[in-house]
C-alpha positions in Angstrom: -7.1 20.6 7.0 -7.0 16.8 6.7 -4.3 15.1 4.8 -4.4 11.8 3.0 -1.4 9.6 3.6 -0.2 6.8 1.3 2.6 4.3 1.8 5.3 4.5 -0.8 8.4 2.6 -1.8 11.7 4.1 -2.8 12.4 2.4 -6.2 15.6 4.3 -7.2 18.1 6.8 -5.9 20.3 8.7 -8.4 23.4 10.6 -7.3 23.2 13.7 -9.5 26.1 15.6 -7.9 28.0 15.1 -4.7 25.4 17.1 -2.8 22.2 16.3 -4.8 20.2 13.0 -5.1 17.1 12.2 -7.0 14.6 9.9 -5.2 12.0 8.0 -7.1 8.9 6.8 -5.2 6.1 4.4 -6.2 2.8 4.4 -4.5 1.5 0.8 -4.8 -2.1 1.6 -3.7 -2.6 4.1 -6.5 -2.7 3.4 -10.2 -2.0 7.0 -11.2 -0.5 9.8 -9.2 -1.3 12.9 -11.2 0.0 16.2 -10.1 0.3 19.8 -11.3 3.4 21.9 -11.7 4.5 23.5 -8.4 2.8 20.8 -6.4 4.7 19.3 -3.4 4.4 16.2 -1.2 5.0 15.8 2.5 6.8 12.7 3.6 6.3 11.4 7.1 9.6 9.7 7.6 10.0 6.6 9.8 13.0 8.0 11.7 13.6 9.0 15.3 14.0 12.7 15.1 12.4 15.9 16.3 11.3 16.5 12.7 9.7 13.5 11.0 7.6 15.3 8.3 9.3 17.1 5.5 8.0 18.8 2.4 9.5 18.1 -1.0 8.9 19.8 -4.4 8.1 17.4 -7.2 10.8 18.1 -9.8 9.4 16.1 -12.7 6.5 16.0 -15.1 3.5 13.9 -14.3 3.8 10.6 -16.3 0.4 9.2 -15.7 1.6 6.4 -13.5 2.2 5.9 -9.8 5.8 7.0 -9.8 7.1 10.4 -8.7 
């Protein structure tokens, strides 16, 4: 299975509780990032670690823009 990778920018981080943060990403190269309930994204993180790819559930409704 081939994956398509896009570069994204973190545009906001909200501290929800002492242990939970919400991250907001923008994908500049896409006008709209539409997704379905239950869909997830995989982030290939630019860190030095044994695990650099992580899966995250999208916990918001699609807004018809390039922010998730």
